[in-house]
DSSP file (Angstrom, degrees, kcal/mol; ACC not computed):
  #  RESIDUE AA STRUCTURE BP1 BP2  ACC     N-H-->O    O-->H-N    N-H-->O    O-->H-N    TCO  KAPPA ALPHA  PHI   PSI    X-CA   Y-CA   Z-CA
    1    1 A M              0   0    0      0, 0.0     2,-0.4     0, 0.0     0, 0.0   0.000 360.0 360.0 360.0 133.1    0.0    0.0    0.0
    2    2 A I        -     0   0    0      1,-0.1     2,-1.2     4,-0.0     3,-0.1  -0.660 360.0-134.8 -85.9 134.4    1.3    3.4   -1.0
    3    3 A D     >  -     0   0    0     -2,-0.4     4,-2.5     1,-0.2     5,-0.2  -0.764  24.1-171.7 -85.1  95.7    1.5    6.2    1.6
    4    4 A F  H  > S+     0   0    0     -2,-1.2     4,-2.4     1,-0.2    -1,-0.2   0.799  79.1  56.1 -67.1 -29.7    0.1    8.9   -0.7
    5    5 A H  H  > S+     0   0    0      2,-0.2     4,-2.0     1,-0.2    -1,-0.2   0.957 111.9  42.6 -64.7 -48.7    0.7   11.7    1.8
    6    6 A A  H  > S+     0   0    0      1,-0.2     4,-2.4     2,-0.2    -2,-0.2   0.895 112.8  54.6 -62.7 -39.8    4.4   10.8    2.0
    7    7 A Y  H  X S+     0   0    0     -4,-2.5     4,-2.9     1,-0.2    -1,-0.2   0.920 107.5  50.1 -58.9 -44.5    4.4   10.3   -1.8
    8    8 A S  H  X S+     0   0    0     -4,-2.4     4,-2.3     2,-0.2    -1,-0.2   0.886 109.8  50.0 -63.6 -40.4    3.0   13.8   -2.3
    9    9 A I  H  X S+     0   0    0     -4,-2.0     4,-2.3     2,-0.2    -1,-0.2   0.930 114.3  44.5 -63.3 -45.3    5.6   15.4   -0.1
   10   10 A E  H  X S+     0   0    0     -4,-2.4     4,-2.8     2,-0.2    -2,-0.2   0.898 110.9  54.5 -65.8 -40.8    8.4   13.6   -1.9
   11   11 A W  H  X S+     0   0    0     -4,-2.9     4,-2.2     1,-0.2    -2,-0.2   0.930 111.4  45.2 -56.9 -47.7    6.9   14.5   -5.3
   12   12 A C  H  X S+     0   0    0     -4,-2.3     4,-2.6     1,-0.2    59,-0.3   0.910 113.2  49.8 -64.4 -44.0    6.9   18.2   -4.4
   13   13 A A  H  X S+     0   0    0     -4,-2.3     4,-1.6     2,-0.2    -2,-0.2   0.896 110.2  50.7 -63.1 -40.7   10.4   18.0   -3.0
   14   14 A A  H  <>S+     0   0    0     -4,-2.8     5,-2.4     2,-0.2     4,-0.4   0.909 111.4  47.9 -65.4 -42.2   11.7   16.3   -6.2
   15   15 A W  H ><5S+     0   0    0     -4,-2.2     3,-1.5     1,-0.2    -2,-0.2   0.939 110.9  50.9 -62.0 -45.3   10.1   18.9   -8.4
   16   16 A N  H 3<5S+     0   0    0     -4,-2.6    -1,-0.2     1,-0.3    -2,-0.2   0.781 111.2  48.1 -66.1 -25.6   11.5   21.7   -6.3
   17   17 A A  T 3<5S-     0   0    0     -4,-1.6    -1,-0.3    -5,-0.2    -2,-0.2   0.505 107.7-130.0 -85.4  -6.5   15.0   20.1   -6.6
   18   18 A H  T < 5 +     0   0    0     -3,-1.5     2,-0.9    -4,-0.4    -3,-0.2   0.875  53.7 155.7  55.8  40.2   14.4   19.8  -10.4
   19   19 A D     >< +     0   0    0     -5,-2.4     4,-2.1     1,-0.2    -1,-0.2  -0.782  21.2 177.0-103.1  90.6   15.4   16.1  -10.0
   20   20 A L  H  > S+     0   0    0     -2,-0.9     4,-2.9     1,-0.2     5,-0.2   0.816  78.8  59.2 -66.3 -31.3   13.9   14.2  -12.9
   21   21 A D  H  > S+     0   0    0      2,-0.2     4,-1.1     1,-0.2    -1,-0.2   0.930 108.4  45.7 -62.3 -43.5   15.5   10.9  -11.9
   22   22 A R  H  4 S+     0   0    0      2,-0.2     4,-0.4     1,-0.2     3,-0.3   0.926 115.5  47.0 -62.6 -46.0   13.8   11.1   -8.5
   23   23 A L  H >< S+     0   0    0     -4,-2.1     3,-0.7     1,-0.2    -2,-0.2   0.931 116.2  42.1 -62.1 -47.7   10.5   12.1  -10.1
   24   24 A L  H >< S+     0   0    0     -4,-2.9     3,-2.0     1,-0.2    -1,-0.2   0.571  88.9  90.0 -82.3  -9.4   10.5    9.4  -12.8
   25   25 A G  T 3< S+     0   0    0     -4,-1.1    -1,-0.2    -3,-0.3    -2,-0.1   0.809  91.2  45.7 -57.1 -31.1   11.8    6.6  -10.5
   26   26 A G  T <  S+     0   0    0     -3,-0.7    80,-2.9    -4,-0.4     2,-0.4   0.195  94.4 100.9 -98.7  16.1    8.2    5.6   -9.7
   27   27 A F  E <  S-a  106   0A   0     -3,-2.0    80,-0.2    78,-0.2     2,-0.1  -0.836  72.8-119.9-106.3 140.0    6.8    5.7  -13.2
   28   28 A D  E >   -     0   0A   0     78,-2.8     3,-1.7    -2,-0.4    23,-0.1  -0.415  26.0-118.2 -68.7 148.3    6.2    2.8  -15.5
   29   29 A D  E 3  S+     0   0A   0      1,-0.3    23,-2.2    22,-0.1    24,-0.4   0.792 115.2  46.9 -59.0 -28.8    8.2    2.7  -18.8
   30   30 A S  E 3  S+     0   0A   0     21,-0.2    -1,-0.3    22,-0.1    77,-0.1   0.095  82.7 150.9-102.9  22.9    4.9    2.8  -20.7
   31   31 A V  E <   -     0   0A   0     -3,-1.7    20,-3.7    75,-0.2     2,-0.5  -0.143  35.5-147.9 -54.2 146.2    3.3    5.6  -18.7
   32   32 A V  E     -aB 108  50A   0     75,-1.7    77,-2.2    18,-0.2     2,-0.4  -0.990  16.5-174.0-118.2 124.8    0.8    7.9  -20.5
   33   33 A F  E     -aB 109  49A   0     16,-2.9    16,-3.5    -2,-0.5     2,-0.4  -0.973   4.6-167.7-124.2 132.3    0.6   11.5  -19.3
   34   34 A K  E     +aB 110  48A   0     75,-2.5    77,-2.7    -2,-0.4    14,-0.2  -0.968  18.6 150.0-123.6 133.6   -1.9   14.1  -20.4
   35   35 A S     >  -     0   0    0     12,-2.4     4,-1.2    -2,-0.4     3,-0.2  -0.966  49.6-132.8-160.5 140.2   -1.6   17.8  -19.7
   36   36 A P  H  > S+     0   0    0      0, 0.0     4,-1.1     0, 0.0     5,-0.1   0.834 111.8  59.3 -61.0 -30.5   -2.6   21.1  -21.3
   37   37 A A  H  > S+     0   0    0      1,-0.2     4,-2.2     2,-0.2     3,-0.4   0.877 100.0  55.3 -65.4 -36.5    1.0   22.3  -20.6
   38   38 A A  H  > S+     0   0    0      1,-0.2     4,-2.9    -3,-0.2     9,-0.3   0.859 100.2  60.0 -64.1 -34.2    2.3   19.4  -22.8
   39   39 A R  H  < S+     0   0    0     -4,-1.2    -1,-0.2     7,-0.2     7,-0.2   0.880 111.9  39.9 -59.6 -37.1    0.2   20.7  -25.6
   40   40 A K  H  < S+     0   0    0     -4,-1.1    -2,-0.2    -3,-0.4    -1,-0.2   0.854 122.2  39.6 -79.0 -37.3    2.1   24.0  -25.4
   41   41 A I  H  < S+     0   0    0     -4,-2.2    -2,-0.2     1,-0.2    -3,-0.2   0.808 114.4  49.4 -87.8 -31.6    5.6   22.6  -24.8
   42   42 A V  S >< S-     0   0    0     -4,-2.9     3,-2.0    -5,-0.2     5,-0.4  -0.846  83.2-141.0-114.9  95.5    5.6   19.5  -27.1
   43   43 A P  T 3  S+     0   0    0      0, 0.0    -3,-0.1     0, 0.0    -4,-0.1  -0.238  84.7  14.6 -55.7 137.0    4.4   20.4  -30.6
   44   44 A G  T 3  S+     0   0    0     -5,-0.2    -5,-0.1     1,-0.1     0, 0.0   0.409  96.7 104.2  81.6  -2.8    2.2   17.8  -32.2
   45   45 A S  S X  S-     0   0    0     -3,-2.0     3,-1.7    -7,-0.3    -6,-0.1   0.732  71.7-145.4 -81.9 -21.8    1.6   16.0  -29.0
   46   46 A D  T 3  S-     0   0    0     -4,-0.3    -7,-0.2     1,-0.3     3,-0.1   0.756  71.2 -62.1  54.6  26.1   -2.0   17.3  -28.5
   47   47 A G  T 3  S+     0   0    0     -5,-0.4   -12,-2.4    -9,-0.3     2,-0.5   0.545 111.7 119.0  83.7   7.5   -1.1   17.2  -24.8
   48   48 A V  E <   -B   34   0A   0     -3,-1.7     2,-0.5   -14,-0.2   -14,-0.2  -0.934  40.6-171.9-114.1 121.6   -0.5   13.4  -24.7
   49   49 A I  E     -B   33   0A   0    -16,-3.5   -16,-2.9    -2,-0.5     2,-0.5  -0.951   6.4-162.2-113.6 126.1    3.0   12.1  -23.7
   50   50 A V  E     +B   32   0A   0     -2,-0.5     4,-0.3   -18,-0.2   -18,-0.2  -0.938  51.3  13.2-116.8 120.9    3.6    8.3  -24.1
   51   51 A G  S  > S-     0   0    0    -20,-3.7     4,-2.1    -2,-0.5   -21,-0.2   0.163  79.5 -94.2  98.2 147.7    6.4    6.6  -22.4
   52   52 A K  H  > S+     0   0    0    -23,-2.2     4,-2.5     1,-0.2     5,-0.2   0.867 122.0  54.3 -63.1 -38.8    8.9    7.5  -19.6
   53   53 A A  H  > S+     0   0    0    -24,-0.4     4,-2.0     1,-0.2    -1,-0.2   0.914 110.9  45.6 -63.8 -41.7   11.6    8.6  -22.1
   54   54 A A  H  > S+     0   0    0     -4,-0.3     4,-2.5     2,-0.2    -1,-0.2   0.868 111.5  52.9 -68.2 -36.1    9.1   11.1  -23.7
   55   55 A L  H  X S+     0   0    0     -4,-2.1     4,-2.8     2,-0.2     5,-0.2   0.900 107.9  51.1 -65.5 -40.8    7.9   12.2  -20.3
   56   56 A R  H  X S+     0   0    0     -4,-2.5     4,-2.5     2,-0.2    -2,-0.2   0.922 110.7  49.2 -60.1 -44.5   11.5   13.0  -19.3
   57   57 A S  H  X S+     0   0    0     -4,-2.0     4,-2.1     2,-0.2    -2,-0.2   0.922 112.6  47.3 -62.6 -45.3   12.0   15.0  -22.5
   58   58 A Y  H  X S+     0   0    0     -4,-2.5     4,-2.3     1,-0.2    -2,-0.2   0.946 115.0  44.6 -61.2 -50.7    8.8   17.0  -21.9
   59   59 A W  H  X S+     0   0    0     -4,-2.8     4,-2.4     1,-0.2    -1,-0.2   0.852 110.3  55.6 -66.8 -33.6    9.6   17.7  -18.3
   60   60 A S  H  X S+     0   0    0     -4,-2.5     4,-1.9    -5,-0.2    -1,-0.2   0.924 109.7  46.5 -61.7 -43.7   13.2   18.6  -19.1
   61   61 A E  H  X S+     0   0    0     -4,-2.1     4,-2.4     2,-0.2    -2,-0.2   0.894 110.3  53.6 -66.3 -39.4   12.0   21.2  -21.6
   62   62 A G  H  X S+     0   0    0     -4,-2.3     4,-1.9     1,-0.2    -2,-0.2   0.916 109.6  47.5 -59.9 -43.8    9.5   22.5  -19.0
   63   63 A L  H  < S+     0   0    0     -4,-2.4    -1,-0.2     1,-0.2     6,-0.2   0.846 110.7  52.4 -67.0 -33.4   12.3   23.0  -16.5
   64   64 A R  H  < S+     0   0    0     -4,-1.9    -2,-0.2     1,-0.2    -1,-0.2   0.915 113.6  43.1 -66.4 -41.9   14.4   24.7  -19.2
   65   65 A L  H  < S+     0   0    0     -4,-2.4    -2,-0.2     1,-0.3    -1,-0.2   0.771 124.0  36.4 -74.8 -26.8   11.5   27.1  -20.0
   66   66 A I    ><  +     0   0    0     -4,-1.9     3,-1.9    -5,-0.2    -1,-0.3  -0.660  66.2 168.1-126.5  74.3   10.6   27.7  -16.3
   67   67 A P  T 3  S+     0   0    0      0, 0.0    -1,-0.1     0, 0.0    -2,-0.1   0.720  78.1  54.1 -64.7 -20.0   14.0   27.7  -14.4
   68   68 A N  T 3  S+     0   0    0     -3,-0.1    -5,-0.1     2,-0.0    -3,-0.0   0.185  77.3 151.6 -97.0  17.6   12.3   29.1  -11.3
   69   69 A L    <   +     0   0    0     -3,-1.9     2,-0.3    -6,-0.2   -51,-0.1  -0.215  13.8 162.7 -52.5 130.8    9.7   26.3  -11.2
   70   70 A H        -     0   0    0    -53,-0.0     2,-0.4     2,-0.0    20,-0.2  -0.960  21.7-155.8-154.7 134.3    8.6   25.7   -7.6
   71   71 A F        -     0   0    0    -59,-0.3     2,-0.5    -2,-0.3    18,-0.2  -0.903   3.3-158.3-115.9 142.4    5.6   23.9   -6.1
   72   72 A T  E     -C   88   0A   0     16,-2.4    16,-2.0    -2,-0.4     2,-0.2  -0.983  27.4-123.9-116.0 120.4    3.9   24.3   -2.8
   73   73 A L  E     +C   87   0A   0     -2,-0.5    14,-0.3    14,-0.2     3,-0.1  -0.439  32.5 172.8 -66.5 129.4    1.9   21.3   -1.7
   74   74 A V  E     -     0   0A   0     12,-3.0     2,-0.3     1,-0.4    13,-0.2   0.749  60.4 -27.1-105.2 -38.8   -1.8   22.3   -0.9
   75   75 A G  E     -C   86   0A   0     11,-1.7    11,-2.9   -67,-0.0     2,-0.4  -0.973  45.7-130.8-173.5 159.5   -3.3   18.9   -0.3
   76   76 A T  E     -C   85   0A   0     -2,-0.3     2,-0.5     9,-0.2     9,-0.2  -0.987  16.8-164.1-123.3 129.2   -3.3   15.2   -1.1
   77   77 A Y  E     -C   84   0A   0      7,-2.9     7,-2.6    -2,-0.4     2,-0.3  -0.957  12.0-151.5-118.9 116.0   -6.5   13.4   -2.1
   78   78 A E  E     +C   83   0A   0     -2,-0.5     5,-0.2     5,-0.2     2,-0.2  -0.652  21.7 163.1 -91.3 138.8   -6.3    9.6   -1.9
   79   79 A G        -     0   0    0      3,-2.6     2,-0.8    -2,-0.3     3,-0.3  -0.592  53.5 -62.8-129.1-164.7   -8.3    7.3   -4.1
   80   80 A I  S    S-     0   0    0      1,-0.2     3,-0.1    -2,-0.2    21,-0.1  -0.818 119.5 -19.3 -87.6 113.5   -8.2    3.6   -5.0
   81   81 A D  S    S+     0   0    0     -2,-0.8    20,-3.2     1,-0.2     2,-0.3   0.756 129.9  82.2  57.9  26.9   -4.8    3.1   -6.8
   82   82 A C  E     - D   0 100A   0     -3,-0.3    -3,-2.6    18,-0.2     2,-0.3  -0.992  55.4-162.9-154.5 159.5   -4.7    6.9   -7.4
   83   83 A V  E     -CD  78  99A   0     16,-2.1    16,-3.0    -2,-0.3     2,-0.5  -0.995  10.8-149.6-142.0 145.4   -3.7   10.2   -5.8
   84   84 A T  E     -CD  77  98A   0     -7,-2.6    -7,-2.9    -2,-0.3     2,-0.7  -0.983  13.8-160.4-113.7 123.2   -4.5   13.8   -6.6
   85   85 A I  E     -CD  76  97A   0     12,-2.9    12,-2.0    -2,-0.5     2,-0.4  -0.910   5.7-160.4-106.5 112.0   -1.8   16.2   -5.6
   86   86 A A  E     +CD  75  96A   0    -11,-2.9   -12,-3.0    -2,-0.7   -11,-1.7  -0.765  24.8 151.9 -93.1 137.2   -3.0   19.8   -5.3
   87   87 A Y  E     -CD  73  95A   0      8,-2.6     8,-2.5    -2,-0.4     2,-0.4  -0.954  41.0-122.5-154.0 168.4   -0.3   22.5   -5.4
   88   88 A R  E     -CD  72  94A   0    -16,-2.0   -16,-2.4    -2,-0.3     6,-0.2  -0.960  29.8-139.3-115.7 140.5    0.5   26.1   -6.2
   89   89 A N    >   -     0   0    0      4,-2.2     3,-2.4    -2,-0.4   -18,-0.2  -0.264  39.0 -81.7 -90.5-175.9    3.2   26.8   -8.7
   90   90 A Q  T 3  S+     0   0    0      1,-0.3   -19,-0.1   -20,-0.2    -1,-0.1   0.683 131.3  51.5 -60.5 -20.2    5.8   29.6   -8.6
   91   91 A D  T 3  S-     0   0    0    -21,-0.1    -1,-0.3     2,-0.1     3,-0.1   0.361 120.2-107.3 -96.6   3.1    3.3   32.1  -10.0
   92   92 A G    <   +     0   0    0     -3,-2.4     2,-0.3     1,-0.3    -2,-0.1   0.507  69.7 149.4  83.1   4.8    0.7   31.2   -7.3
   93   93 A R        -     0   0    0      1,-0.1    -4,-2.2    -5,-0.0    -1,-0.3  -0.543  45.6-126.7 -74.9 133.9   -1.5   29.3   -9.9
   94   94 A Q  E     +D   88   0A   0     -2,-0.3    20,-2.1    -6,-0.2     2,-0.3  -0.605  42.3 151.4 -81.8 139.7   -3.5   26.4   -8.5
   95   95 A A  E     -DE  87 113A   0     -8,-2.5    -8,-2.6    -2,-0.3     2,-0.3  -0.938  25.5-151.5-153.8 171.6   -3.1   23.1  -10.2
   96   96 A S  E     -DE  86 112A   0     16,-2.7    16,-3.2    -2,-0.3     2,-0.5  -0.990   7.8-145.0-149.5 156.5   -3.2   19.4   -9.5
   97   97 A E  E     -DE  85 111A   0    -12,-2.0   -12,-2.9    -2,-0.3     2,-0.6  -0.992  10.9-156.8-122.9 127.6   -1.7   16.2  -10.7
   98   98 A V  E     -DE  84 110A   0     12,-2.6    12,-2.2    -2,-0.5     2,-0.5  -0.920  13.9-171.1-105.3 121.2   -3.7   13.0  -10.8
   99   99 A L  E     -DE  83 109A   0    -16,-3.0   -16,-2.1    -2,-0.6     2,-0.5  -0.956   8.9-158.7-120.3 130.0   -1.6    9.9  -10.8
  100  100 A I  E     -DE  82 108A   0      8,-3.0     7,-3.0    -2,-0.5     8,-1.5  -0.914  14.9-155.0-109.7 131.1   -2.9    6.3  -11.3
  101  101 A F  E     + E   0 106A   0    -20,-3.2     2,-0.3    -2,-0.5     5,-0.2  -0.750  18.7 176.4-109.7 150.0   -0.8    3.4  -10.1
  102  102 A S  E >  S- E   0 105A   0      3,-2.5     3,-1.7    -2,-0.3    -2,-0.0  -0.932  80.2  -3.5-146.9 128.7   -0.5   -0.2  -11.0
  103  103 A G  T 3  S-     0   0    0     -2,-0.3     3,-0.1     1,-0.3    -2,-0.0   0.798 130.7 -57.9  60.2  28.0    2.0   -2.5   -9.3
  104  104 A G  T 3  S+     0   0    0      1,-0.3     2,-0.3  -102,-0.0    -1,-0.3   0.440 118.2 101.8  84.4  -0.8    3.3    0.4   -7.3
  105  105 A L  E <  S- E   0 102A   0     -3,-1.7    -3,-2.5   -78,-0.0     2,-0.5  -0.868  79.4-107.1-117.7 151.2    4.2    2.5  -10.4
  106  106 A V  E     +aE  27 101A   0    -80,-2.9   -78,-2.8    -2,-0.3    -5,-0.3  -0.631  38.3 169.0 -74.1 124.1    2.5    5.4  -12.1
  107  107 A V  E     +     0   0A   0     -7,-3.0   -75,-1.7    -2,-0.5     2,-0.3   0.602  66.9  23.7-109.9 -20.3    0.9    4.2  -15.3
  108  108 A Q  E     -aE  32 100A   0     -8,-1.5    -8,-3.0   -77,-0.2    -1,-0.3  -0.996  64.0-178.2-145.4 144.6   -1.2    7.2  -16.1
  109  109 A G  E     -aE  33  99A   0    -77,-2.2   -75,-2.5    -2,-0.3     2,-0.4  -0.994   8.8-163.7-143.5 151.4   -1.0   10.9  -15.1
  110  110 A F  E     -aE  34  98A   0    -12,-2.2   -12,-2.6    -2,-0.3     2,-0.5  -0.975   9.6-152.3-137.1 120.1   -3.0   14.0  -15.7
  111  111 A G  E     - E   0  97A   0    -77,-2.7     2,-0.3    -2,-0.4   -14,-0.2  -0.811  24.0-176.1 -87.2 128.9   -1.9   17.5  -15.2
  112  112 A T  E     - E   0  96A   0    -16,-3.2   -16,-2.7    -2,-0.5     2,-0.4  -0.952  10.5-158.6-130.4 149.3   -4.9   19.8  -14.4
  113  113 A Y  E     - E   0  95A   0     -2,-0.3   -18,-0.2   -18,-0.2     2,-0.1  -0.971  29.6-101.1-132.1 140.6   -5.1   23.5  -13.8
  114  114 A L        -     0   0    0    -20,-2.1     2,-0.6    -2,-0.4   -20,-0.1  -0.357  34.6-140.7 -59.8 131.1   -7.7   25.7  -12.1
  115  115 A V        -     0   0    0     -2,-0.1    -1,-0.1     0, 0.0     0, 0.0  -0.851  12.5-134.4 -96.6 124.4  -10.0   27.3  -14.5
  116  116 A S        -     0   0    0     -2,-0.6     3,-0.1     1,-0.1     2,-0.0  -0.623  25.7-114.8 -78.0 133.7  -10.9   30.9  -13.7
  117  117 A P        -     0   0    0      0, 0.0     2,-0.1     0, 0.0    -1,-0.1  -0.345  33.3-105.4 -66.2 148.6  -14.6   31.6  -14.0
  118  118 A S              0   0    0      1,-0.1     0, 0.0    -2,-0.0     0, 0.0  -0.441 360.0 360.0 -71.8 147.3  -15.7   34.1  -16.7
  119  119 A S              0   0    0     -2,-0.1    -1,-0.1    -3,-0.1    -3,-0.0   0.448 360.0 360.0 -85.3 360.0  -16.7   37.5  -15.5
């Protein structure tokens, strides 16, 4: 059984250290990750990143583009074989990452961002 609270703390610490090896250590080689940010950073991806090597490439480019990237953990939401990690980024923007596990490894992930209501 995964301690999702501890996982979230480590996830945040690894991002703040910009340590991709630490981050990707718990991901399956065939992970599928979907994010609106990936749509912007990886041309032609339509926001879908397939495989750990491609995820490393995407996140490396993200860190290059945002050298001051920093996350503050806001909350951890536990599910069955999944966790939602709520955080604020270096600009104060609220976001969350939904990670789905199988065999102790992340097999699917979703980056999600707070949508501001229209005025």
